[in-house]
C-alpha positions, 0 to 999 in steps of 0.5 A: 512628708518632705523626708519621704519625697527626698528619699524617693528622689534619692532612690530614683537618682540612684537607679538612673545613675546605676542604669547609665553606668550599666548601659555605658560601661558594662560590656555587651556580653556581660549585659546579655547575661545580666538581662537573661538572669534578670528575666529568669528572676522575674519569671520565677517571682511572677505567676504570669506568662507572656507570648510575643508575636512579632510583625516580621519573621525570618531572616528576610523580614517576611510579614508574619501571617500570625501578626496580621490575623491577630491585628485583624482580630484586635481591631474589632476589640481595640476600638471599644477597650483601648483609650489610645487608638491610631487610624491606619490606611486599610489595604485591601479592605472595604473600609477607608481606614482601620482603628487599632491600638496605639503603641504601648497600649493594652486591652483586657479580654475575657475568654471562657472566664480567663482574663488575658491582656493584649499589648501593642508595642514598638521597639527601636534598634540603634544601628549605624548600618544601612538597611535595605528595608526602611522600617527594619530599625522599628519592630512592632509586636503584640504581647499576650499575657495570662496566668501560667495555670491557663497555659494549656487553654491559651495555647490549644484553644484561645490562640487558634480561636484568635487566628481563625477569627482574624482570618475570617474577618480579613476575608470578610472585610477585604476587597475582591480582586480580578487577576489576569495573567501578564504576557509582557516581559521586562528588561532582558526577558525577565517577567515582572509578575505572573499576575496583575490585578484590579479591584473587582467591583462587578455588581452582579448578584444572584438576586438580579440574575435573569434565570428561572428560580429553581435553577438559581436555587440549585446553583446556590445550593451546589456552591454552598455545599462546596464551600462548606465541604472541606472535611468531606473532600478530605474524607473522600481523598479528593482535591478541594475544587469544583469545575463548572461548564457554562455554555449557551449562545452569546448574550445569555449571561455566562460572564454575569453568572461568574461575577454573581458566583464570585460575589456570593462566595466572596472569592477572587477571580483569576481570568486566565488568558490561554493565548498569553501562556507560552507552554505547559510549564508556564501554565502550571507555574501560573496556576500554582500562584493562584490562591485558595478561595478563588475562581479560575476562569477560562472564557471561550475555551473552544476559541482560546487555543487548539486543544485537539493536538492537531496543530498545523505546522507551517515549517514544511510549507515555509521551508524554502522561505526560511532557507533564504531568510536569515531569521527562521520565521517558523521558529518565530511563529512557534515562539509567539504561538501558545504551545499549551496542550490538552494534556497539559491543561488537564494535568493542571486542572485535574492532575496531581498539581490541582491540589496545590491550593484548596477551595478553588472553582474552575469555570470554562465557558463556551458558545459551542459545547459540541466542539469541546473534547469529551476528555475536557468536560467529563465528570470529575473535571467539569462537575456541573454543566449549566446551560444558559439559554434564551430568555424565558418568562421567569428571567424576564420578570427578574429583568423587569424588576431590575430595570423597571422596578415593577413586579407585574403589568398588564403587558406581561401576558403579551410578553410571555406569549411572545417569549414562548414563540421567539428566541431572544437572549436576556441581554437583548431583552434587557437592552430593549427594555432599558429606559433611554430617556426620562420620558420612557415609563414602564408601559413605553419600555414594555411596548418597545420590547413587545415590538422587538419581539414581534420583529424577531418573531417575523424575522425568525419565521422568514428565515425558517421559510427561506430555509424550508424553501432552500431545503425543498429546492435542494431535495428537488435538485437531488431528485433530478440528479437521482432521475438522471442517474437512473436514466443513465443506468437504464440506458447502460443496461439497455446497451448491454442487453443489445450487445449480449443479444448479438444485434451488432455481429 
């Protein structure tokens, strides 16, 4: 036994000495050839194939999307199969941290009866040169090992399966973001970023949305059809996007509807402020940078900018002032004023540039749909028009469940009758029904709402009566004017007849 241990020790020492001599004295170009042929020898003798997925790719060390998708996929398996784990902060995720395989750890997976091995590795490169990237000297990568007879299955089926599952899990676990376009510039006029964002945490859901049940289900079905319609859009040759027009009086829930859509589809929201966009070129650049699985929102489209092409140019009126002023005021106004045109907006949302990113929803909101240009809201641009009107009884029941946690009360019938006779927005109904103190019970809140509805009804009746009186007075005034005009014409006609009959010869 002692001789065997001494033999093993001698063999290990010989290997270490040989490796030291090889590392210190063999030139690099010879070492590279030796490594190449050594790998070939191992590949010839071994029946296994190994695929490497590095963390960074390209000369500029761009983060590899393959690596990210595989990492997300393995997170679901590594916590059960790996013995050594590491906790990493979860960027853009709902979880505070993620458990992933530690370096030099390996897990086994069975796919369609085929055994595969995933390994997590990190290599350190010795370099004396300064690198711009702090982590450039350390390279992380995953390895996938499998038998060579399963090469076709792994390359054509398994790897696409891993990437698809990884991307799906990433989208499912990520944090939603609310983007807005930046209007400021940095030093020297350089724009730091076209979009800035915050975490989107709006709690709106379709379950809590104050709408009639049938209308709500119709919108949900339309959204699901769009989300699952990639193959259909490819078949008909149309960009994978859909336009929604939300219109109605203020306080009817247009913004809440957008938040509910985002949470239902799990899409990011891009709130596009047109007044901060300088011209059509900048608008196109902004929309190109939006990602798929997103909702692009332009709220109050009728108030954002003038999209009729009939801008009032003040250069003519201020010509004399500009001649005296060394700084051209009109030019400054043009630089500040958005020059986005209706044509430019239409080209971005429905032209050739609209297909730059798939799976996007474009939403316009307005309080006055009659003010919008027909070309802006035609079918194909705004595919679905949703009117959000005053609160109805079905919407009230949803609000009562949300705010008071009650499905029915004896006062519901009174509220139902008043809602049929009174126009009140869901926002006003919710505000009147919201408990203001701990002493406010369900009945107190409902009575407060009933009182507000009665006041609104009385005010509406007074305004209607006042409007009717004003209309009646206007008609009487118009009748008097017509009578005076008729008398004047009669007198003129009588004068002509007297003159023609010769009474003034």
